[in-house]
C-alpha positions, 0 to 999 in steps of 0.5 A: 684909141682913136681920135679925130680932130675937129678944125675949122674946116670940119662944121659943127651942126646946130645940135653939136653942144647938145650931142657933146653934153648927152654923151656923144663917144664918136663923130664921122664927117659927112658932108664936111660936117661932123655927125655922132657915130654913136653914144656908148651904147650901140646895142641899146641904141639900135634896140630903141631905133627897133622897139622905142624911139631915137633922135639923131642929129643930122644935121649933116644931111645938108639941103640944097636949094633951089630958088626962083622962076626956073627952080622947077625946070633945074630939079627936074633937069637933074633927075631922070625921075619924073616930077610933073605931078609932084605937089607942094608938101611932097617929098620925092625920093630921086635919083642924080646921075651924071652924063654917064648915068653913074648915080652921084647921089639919091635925094629926097626932094621937097617941093616947097613951093612952085619956085622953092625946092629943097634936095636933102643930099647925102655925102657929095657936093651937089650944090656945085653940080646944081649951081653949075648946071643952072648957070650953063643953061642960063636960067633964073634960078639960085642954088645956095646952102640954106641954114636948115638943120633936120634932127631925126625922130625914128622908131615905132613910138616916134610918132607919139613923141611927135604928137606929143610936140606938134598935135594928132594932126601929124598921125595923117602924114603920108610918107614923105609928106611935109609942112612949113610949120613952127614949134614954140617959135621955132621955124622948121619943116616936120616931115614923115621921113627918115633913114629908117624903116621904122617909121618916123619923122625929120624936123628941118630946123630953120635957124641954127640958133635954136638947136639946143632948144629944140633938141631939148623940147623932143628929148623932154617930150620923148622922156616918158616914151624911153627916148635916147640919142643915137645915129643913123643905124648901119645894122638896120639900114642893112637889114631893111635894104637901104641904099648908101650913097657912099657906101653902096656906091660913089663916083670916085671908086664904086661906081653903079647906075640906078638899074644896077641899084634896083632903083630903075623904075625911078628912071622915066625914059618915056616922058619926054622930059629931058634930063642928066644923063638920059642918053646913057641911060637909055643904052643902059635900059636897052643893054640891061644892067650889067650888075644887080644889087643883092643881099649876102649871108655870109658865114661865120662873124668876120669883122667889118673893115670898113670898106668895101671888099670883094666877092669872088666865085671860082677865084676870080671877082665877079662883084663887091660887098660894099657893108656887112654886119651881124644882125642880132634879129636875123642871128646872121652876118648879112651884107649887101653888094653888087654882082655880075647879073648873071650870077644874081640868081645862079646859087653858086658858092660864093667868097667874101674876102676879108683881111687873110681870110675867106668867108663862104656866101650865099645870095639872098634878097634885099631887103633882109627883113 
């Protein structure tokens, strides 16, 4: 059995005490914060996500707040996606790139007002990047990490739980739509979003002192629907083709650009707006992506090593597999990764070395389901 040391260098979430009380069995570290891994029943947690409803402590999904007259200006400069038509109360999935066009995060941007934006970031220190760029540009914008702690409610019955808490009007929310509201005096932002394709909402708690109270209210409202605690599910995310920054690409080790990751359509090179990495992305768009994101069916039942592994053809490395797992719904081992673009549709025999063994694989489309 392995243990993780919990010290002052690792932050606890607003829901930490509640998750410990409700039986969390493992933690990971995300954005310098402890995030639950599972609660002792991974299969049951997966089944609740697919067929019922689960609640996740995702407070480690930190917010980078841009506030001030130039907040929108900085938000637009950080992403190649055109934000000009983004309305207040509307979220956008936005790639962030460095000056060489490599992805450094893929947050959801929430526009709370013309002078206030949140970037709901994956695991990297985007607040430092955004603050440095804003200051170097001399713009009137303050970058901070506010006291905001998302709690996710996911699964087919998530809408029933949230309607019970907030009213039936939430059924009309569009995806990534959100509103600032409160629940019995608890301030939060309610958004139709979440890191699964099973449908759901995220409650962005705006005062961490209410963490246990909010957790308990969601737990009580979901009891009749069989709600249980869980965590973002790697198997479901593979089946659904969701991108995981840190797993599928990471600037320090396995770099990738938006065109390689299949989100090139979010790169707007024709609107005229300037953004970080524009020149590099224009070159990549003109030359074409050298690698392509793919799904893989992998023969056998290899044990996931917890890190990326090579993808080989005829004894040569032609890409990498970022993550794989056994899918109960497909009764197959599935994975995602990047391969040389000229081999993406070639139907050639591929191999995935895991430890001392090699497992054969074939390319398939993403998402799997």
